[in-house]
N, C-alpha and C positions, 0 to 999 in steps of 0.2 A: 662259517655258519651260513647255511643256505636255506632260508625259510620258504622259498618258493620253488625249490628244485626237488624232484623225486627220482631223478635218474640214478639207478643203482651203481653205475660206473663213475659217477661224478667225484666221489671222494678219492678215487684213484689218481686224481690230478695232483694230489700232494698230501703229505702226512698231517697237514693242519686243516684239512677240509672235512667238515661234518655235515650230514643231513640233519634237518630238524623234522621234516615231514616223512611220512611212510614211503619207502621206496616202491617203485613201480611193480617189481615182481610180486611183492606181498599184496598190493592192491589188486592186481590181476587174479592172483590165486584166490583171494577172499571173494571176489565177485563171481568167479566160476563156481566156488563152493556154495555160495548163496543162491546162485541160479539153479543149481542141481538139487539142493536140499529139498526133500519131499515135504518138509514142513514150511517151506518158503515158496519158491516158484516151481519146483519139481520139473525143471527143464531137462529135456533129453537132446534137443537140437539147438544150435546157435549159429547166427551169422555174426561176422565181425567187420567193422569198418574203421579204417585208419584215415588220417589226413596225410595225403601223399607227401613224401620227403620230410616227415616230422618224426623225430626220434622219440618224443614223449608217447604219442599214440601207438607207434610201432612197438615200443617196449611193453606197453600195457597189453596190447593185443596178443603179442607173443606169449606173455605170461598167462593170460586168460586161456588161450587156445591150448597150451600145454596142459594146464591144470584140468580143463574141461574134458579133454580127450583121455587123460590119464585115469579119470574116474568114470569112464564109459560113455561120455557124451560125444556127439557127432557135430563137427563144424561143417555146415552144409553150404556155406558161402563165405568168402573173404573178399572184400572190395575196398575201394578207396575213393575219396573225393579230393578235390584240390581247393586251395584257398580261393574264395570268391565265387565258388559254385552256388547256384541258386535253384537249379531245376532237379538235379540228381536223378533224372529219368531212367537212364540205363541201369544204374546201380540199384535203384529201388524196384525196377521191373524184375531184375534177377532175384531179389529177395522175396518179392511177392510170389514168384513162381515156386519157391521152395518152402515158404511159410514156416520159418523157424520159430521155436518157442520163445527165444530171447534174441535180442540184437544188441551186441556190445559195441558201443560207439563212444569212445572216451574223449572225443575232440572238443573243440572250442566253439564259442559263439563268434559270429552270427550263424555259422553254417549248421551246427548241430540242431538248434531249435527249429530252424527252417526245414532241415531234413526230416525231423520227426513229424512236423506238420504235413509235409508232402506225403510221407509214408502213410499217415492216417487217411489222407484224402484218397489214396488209391486202394485202401482196404487192408493194409498190413496191420495185423492185430498183435504181433509178438510184443513182449515187454522190452522196453528199451532200458539198457544199463549204461551208466557213464563212468567217468573217472573223476579224480579230484579236481580237474579243470572246470567241471560243472559248478564248483563251489564259489565261483565268481558270480554269485547269484544275482546281484543287482544288474549286471550287464546281461547275464544269461536270460533273465526273465524280462528284459527290455526289448527283445527282438520281435516277439509276436504280439498281436493285439489281444489275443485270447490264449493265455497260458494253460488253460484247462486241457488243451490238446496234449500237454506233457504229463498229465495225471497218470499215476501208476508206474512212473519211471523211478529208478533207484540209482544212487551213486554214492561212492565212499568219500569220506573226508576225515581229517585228523580231529575235527572239532565240531561240537554242537552246542549252541547256546542253551539247549534244553537240559544239558548235563547238570544234575543238582548237587555236584560237589561244591563245597564252600569256596575253594580256590578258583574254580571256574566261574562261579557267580560273582565273585569279587572282581575278576577281570571283565566280565560282561557288563556289570553295572558301571564300572569306571570308564570303560571304552564308550558305552552308549551315552553316558553323561557328557563326555568330551566331544564326541563326533555326531551325536543325535541320530545314530543308527547303530544296530547291533553289529558286532564283529563277524568276519568270515574266517575261513581256515587260514588264509595267508596272514591276516592280522594276528591270529592266535599264535601262529608259528613265529612271527617276528617278535612278539612279546616274550615267548619262551626262549628264543635265541638270545636275547639280551639278558634275561634273568639267568640263563645257564652260564653265559659268559661272566657275569658278575659273581656267580657262585664259584666258578672255576678260579677266578682271580683271588677271591677270598680264601678258598681252600689252598691255593698255591702260596699265598702269603707274599706274592710279588708279581711283577709284570714280566718275569722271565718267560719267554715264549714256550720253551720246552716244558716248564713246570705247569703253565696254564693249559697247554695242550694235554698233558698227562692227566691233569685234574678234570678236564672236560671229558676225556675218554673214560674216566672212572666214575662218571655220574651213575647214581643208583637211586631208585625210588623217588625220582623227581615228580613233583606235583605243581602244576601251574595252570595255564589255560588248557594244556593237555597233560597227560601222564606218560612219563618215559620210565620204563623198568630199568633199562641200561642200554649201553651201546655195544654192538657186536664188533667182531674183529675187522669188519669193513667200514666201521664208523657210521653204520646205519642205526637209527634208534629202534629199539624193540618197544612197541607201544600198541595200544588198542586202536581200532579203526571204527569210526561211526558210519553207519549206513543212514543216508537221508532218502526220503521219498518226496514226490511232488503230489499234492492233493489240493483240489480246488484252485489250481494254478499257483500254489505257494509251496515253499519248501517246508517239510516237517521232519522232525527227528523220528527215526524208525527203530534202530537198535544199535547196540555196541557189540563189536566182535573183538574178543581178546586174542592176543598173539599166540 
């Protein structure tokens, strides 16, 4: 069980490996669809940015670009930054020259908040879209002195504290009481991973590894911090995805996308 991993190829490492979070291809596809939806951003052009030599951002961007182009969108720029970059001058100059409607930049802090800040300083107006790595919100929002520069950005996550399902609110309340801060997506996935394991052991009626694995694979209609419809043949969870936005320098729930 890998609550922090979203690599689509990770379960191929062994028959007993399961993802808990949404795999990267689905994240990228959803964000491309969201960007192009005329009732949402109505984007026709996009730029994409990866972190150099990083499998997570590369996989997400590949999925986003494929989905965006398949539905008639145009990728007008694809670039990369490296860990530790602070200026981003050449990359952002290229993006400024093509003025995309959206910029898909699913990387990590501290680089991504700093990059968005620099982009706004030079007049880039496109909407920034991220990946689930942005949901490390405490650290993501600790980089800049003024997080309102991030306003209007969107990113996907498995989980939102605003979901009014009783099972979700039970988890949120218990976690917040214990840690004195609300849970993020990684916390929610860790919680679900252990509950799913306990459920699989109970269903198997033993600790036999094959029986537990088969019970885990047969999960259906699970409701906890997140909801999992079932597992597909690749041991990826089929589940909804939450879109978060940043408003007033703070993360807010935006909407839920069903699989």
